[in-house]
N, C-alpha and C positions, 0 to 999 in steps of 0.2 A: 463706769467707774475708772478713774485714772489710777494706774499703778505706778508707784515710784520706781524708776529704773534702779537696778542693783548698783551699788557704789563700786566704782572701779578702783582697784588698787593702783596707787601711783607707781610709775616706773622707777626703778632704782638707778637707771642709767639712760643714755640716749637710746631711742627706739631702734636705731640702726644696729646697735650692739646688744640689744636685750635678749637675743636668741642664743647667746653664747653660754648661758647657764653658769656663768662665773663673772666675777668683777672684772671689767676690762682693764687692761694695762694702760699706763700713761701713753705709751706708743699708740695703742689703738684709739684712744680718745682723741688725740690731736692729729692723727694721720689718715684715718680711713673715711672714705666716701665724702670727700670735700669738694669734688668737681660738680658744680651745678649745671655746667653746660652739657653734661651727658644725660640729664633728666629727660629732655625732649630732643632727640638727635635730629629731628627734622627742623627744629627751630632752636638751635643752641644760642646761648647768651641772652635768651628772652628778647631778641631784637628781630627786625625784619629778616625772615628766612632767606631772602635773596641777596643779602649783602655779601661781598666777596669773602669776608672772614667766615661766614656760615658755610659757604660753598667749600672753602679750604678745609674746614674741620670735617665736613661730611665726606670729602674725598680722601683726605690724607690721615685722618684719625679713625673715624667710624668705618670708612670704606676700605681700610687696609686689608690686603690679602691674608695677613696674619690675624686670626680671630680667636676669641675666647668668650665663653658665655658670662664669665664673671671676672673681669679684670680687677675689680675691687678686692678679690680674695688674695691678691699678691701681698706678701709681707716681706719687708726688709729683714734678712737674717740677723743683722746687727741691731734692728729696732732703733735706728738713729732718729732722733728728733732735734729740733733746733737748739734746745737747751743743752743736750748732751753733746751735740756737734761742737758747740762753742766751747764747752768745757774741755773736750778732748783736743781740739785744734788750737786752743789757747796754749795748752801744754806743748803741742808740736811747734808752734811758732816761737815760744820761749826757747825751745831747744835749738831751733834753726838760728834765731837771733844770737843765742849764746855761741854757736859755732862761728858765726860771722865775727863777733866781737873778739873771741879768743884767738882765732887765727889772724885777725887783723893786728892784734896786740903783739903777736909773735913775728910779724913781718912775713907772713906766709907767701904773699904774692911776689915779693922781692926775691924769694929763694927759688922760684920756678925757672926751669930751663928755658932758654930763648925759643927753641924749636917748639916746645910745648905751648908757650904763650901764643905763637903764631897759629898753632893748631886750634887752640881755644877760640881765637878770633874767627876761624872759619867753620868750626864744627860744634861749638857750644853756644856762643852768644847769639848767633842768628836763630837759634831754636825758639826764641820767644815768639816768632811768627807762627811756627808750628804749634806751640802751646796755646796760642790764642785761637787757632783753628779748633783745637780740642775743646777749649772753653765754649766756643760758639756751637759746636756739635752737641755737647752735653746740654747747653741751654735750649737748643731746639727740641731735644727729647723732653726736657722739662716742660716746655710750652705745649707740646702736642700729645703727651702721653694720655691714655684713656682712663687712668686711675690716679688718685692723689698719692697713693703709696709708691707708685712708680715715679711720679713727678718729684716727690720729696727726695728720693735717691738721686735723681738726676740733678736736683738743685744743689745738693751737697757736693756732688761730683763737679758741677760747674764752679763752685766756690774753691774746691781744691785745685782745679786747673788754673784759676786766677792766682792762687797762692804760688803755684809752681812758676807761673809767668813772672810774678813779682820777685821771686827769688832770683830768677835769671837776670832780670833787669837790674837788681841790686848788685849782683856779681859783675855785670857789665860795667856799671859805674865804678866799682872798686878797681877792676882791672884797668879801666881808662885812667883812673887817678895814678896808678903805678906806671902804666905804659902808655903815655900820651901819644906816642908816634905809631901805634899799631892799629889804629882805626876802630878801637872799641867805642861803641855808641855812635859810630858814623857810617860804617860800611855794611852793616848787617843786612839792610834791605837789598842792596846790590848782590850780596853773596847769596841771600835766600832766593833771589829771582834768577840768578845766572850760574852759580857754582854747580857743577854736575852732581856733587854729593847730596844736594838738597832737592834735585828736580823730581826724583821719584816720590818723595814725601809730599812735595808741593802739589804734584798732580793728584795724588791720592787724597790729600786734604781738600783741595778745591773741588774735586768731583764729589767727595762725600758730603760737602756742604750743599749740594744740589739734590740730595736724596730727600725728597719732600715727605714721602710716606713716613709716619712716625716710627714704625717698626723697622723699616729699612734703614732709617737714620740710626736707630739703636743698634742694629746689626753692624752697619758700617763702622760706627765710631766705637761702641763699647766692646764689640767682639773682634774687630779687625784693626782699625786704625790705632786705637789706644794701646792694645797689647803689642803691636809692632813698634810703636814709638817707645813704649816703656822698656821693652827688652833691648832695643838698640841704644836709646839715649840715656836710660837710667841704669840698666844692668851692665851692658857692655861698655858704655862710655865710663861708667863709674869704676869698673874694674881697670880699665885702661888708665884712668886718672890716678888710681892708687899706684899702679906700676910706674907712673911718672912723677911720683912724690907729690901729687896734688890730693892730699888727704881730705882737704875741705870739700872738693867736688865729690869725692867718693862717699863721704858721709852725707852730703846733701842729697845726692841721688838715692841713697839708701833710705833716708827719711821719706822721700817722696814715694818710694815704692810701698811704704806702709799704707799710704792713701790708696795706691793702685790696687793693693790686695783687697781692700774693702770694696772698691768699685767692682772688682771681679766677683766678689761674693754675691752682691745683689744682682749683677748681670747674669751670673750662673743660675741663681734661684729663679729669675724670671724666665730664662730659656727652658729650664726643666719644667716649670709650670705650664708653659706654652706648648711644650712637646706632648703633653697629655691629650691634646686635641688632634684628631686625625687630620692630615693634610698640612699641618704646620711645618713638619720637618722638610717637606718638599719646598716650601716657601723659603725657609732658612737656607737650604742647600743651593737654591737658585741664586740667592743674593750672595752667598759666600763664594760661589764660582765667579761672580763678578768682581768682588772686592779683594779677595785674598791674593790673587796674582799681583795686583797693583801694590799691595802692602809688602809682599815679599820682595818685589823689585825695588821698592823704596828702601828697605832694610839693606839690601845688597849694595845699592849705590852709596848709601851713607857709610856703612862699615868698611867698604873697600877703600875709603879715604883715610882709614886709620894708618898710623905710621908702621904698624906691623900686625900680622895675624888678622887682617881684615876679613878675609874669606871665612876663616874659622869663626870669627865673631858673628858674622852674618848668618852662618848656618846654625849656630847655637841660638841666636835670637829668634830666627824663624821657627826653629823646632820648639822653643819654649812657648811661642804664641800659639802654635798648632796644638801643643799639649793642653794649654788652657782651654781652647775651644773643645777639644776632645773631652775634657772634664765636665763640660756642660751637657754632654750627650750629642754633640755635633761633630762631624768629621772624625778624623783619626789622627793621633799624634805621629 
């Protein structure tokens, strides 16, 4: 005699989220467990397991020395999703555009001192090469991260770096319109490749872009390169700009630091989760020993080209970057 199987109650949400015993948030619904290439790590992408891309992910994603049993348990402390990112950053871009328009209407650039204009041509507008390196670094973490919640954070970070780059390119054009004979928009590549103030950051960025392991790339860029660049080019350069009556640059870098603070929140949360696993601290420390000295040297080379108080600015920037890493549970301030 055939018995009718008991009727199963329909799930109230996706099966991956059904164990939470509560209604999942919008963030959880659209952010968690989206990577299908992690389902079968011996055969990612559901393609020939011997293709170079499969080998790359087995070595540099799944085979990373930084390990965790459940990368999908990571959560962005800001619970950012595509919809909210666009709402927030639309407001940010409206603010930045408003700054550009208001200061342009006031004739801001025409009122800058000649020596400061020359300084901007060497210490500010060439930074778009460095910002592009930050964008590429975040993009690589986005591509290689072992969980979609990590990928999403890196995606929004990549978009923010592109925004910073765009702001710098816009200001380069504005300065070129006002000072056609100062090399704005023409000399930045030569300065980036040859001026001593940039060579520490250039070496750091170029070496970091060859950190293929996803977790080492995260460590290099999110824990070392970005904090160093942010403290030198946003905080210290921003303060110097205000002291030289360049209020626009001071406000622009301040706005960009709001993005950087969010990047640091998710980076810190990921480090703290990872440190719960025995052995991961040693992995982080080994990588930091490699990358931090290069970053600190880059900060010193850049800040010492300031017209005044360069050594103090470098010391403050490096201390602030170290303080951030200490706040994640790594190193000491």
